[in-house]
C-alpha positions, 0 to 999 in steps of 0.5 A, a space after each residue: 640547430 644542434 648547436 642551439 640545443 647544446 647551448 640551451 642544455 649548457 645554459 640549463 646545467 650552468 643555471 642549475 649548478 649556479 643555484 646549488 648552495 655552496 656548502 656553508 662552513 661556519 666552523 672556525 679552523 683557525 687553531 688559535 680561535 679553537 684553542 681559546 674556545 676550548 680553554 673558555 669551555 674548560 675554565 668556565 665549566 670549572 668556575 660553574 662547578 665550583 660555584 656550588 652546585 647542589 650536592 645530590 647523594 645518588 648512592 643508596 647505602 641502606 642495604 647490605 651493599 650500596 647501590 645507585 638510586 637511579 632517580 637521583 643519578 638522573 637528577 645529578 646528570 640533569 643538573 650537570 647538563 644544565 651547565 651548558 658545557 657538557 655533551 651527552 657523551 659526558 653523561 653516557 661515560 659518567 653513567 658507565 663509570 658509575 655502573 662499573 663501580 655499582 657492580 664492584 660494590 655488589 661483588 665486594 659487599 661495599 657499604 658507604 655507611 662503613 667506609 668510603 666506596 670504591 670510585 666515590 672516594 674523590 671528586 670525579 670532576 677535580 680528580 681529588 679531595 682538596 684540589 684548589 678550584 683556582 688552578 682549574 678555572 684559570 690555569 694554562 691548558 695544553 690542548 691537542 686538537 684531533 681533527 676539527 671536532 675533537 680535542 684532549 686537554 689536561 687541567 690540574 689532575 684532570 684529563 678531559 676529552 672535548 667534542 665540537 657539536 653544532 659549532 660549540 665545544 663540549 666536555 665529553 669525558 673527564 678522567 683522573 690520572 
């Protein structure tokens, strides 16, 4: 009788564990596939960006010093997110960058009507003024994978950080060097 009860308990446990879903891991771990996906995201983002996004002037220079027009900053960020190549972290990092320089404009009484503003004297995506988009759209990237969900790469004068969200690589930060 005891043996029968143990057998029933064993069957119940075996059935229960068999019914458990095995963890699904649809994420690729092949480094070559990951590097190709990262390269595609970076090149396609620069292709999208250089194709002529709407220029939104989000700086208000009407007063004694320039300040951000937050409604226009939001429109700019919404436009950037429509690319499908950026994470929310990119927007958060860009907003931190803009707020940092807005404080400098106020402190130093900088006005964009008089001279180029600190932090706004170059294109923050291409990290320059006269960079050739072709170099960013098709150039070779050196990619450093950091675990399975983060990567860093250099493209032209830009350094990029990427995150993998829901199986898709997205740019989380662009900074210039």
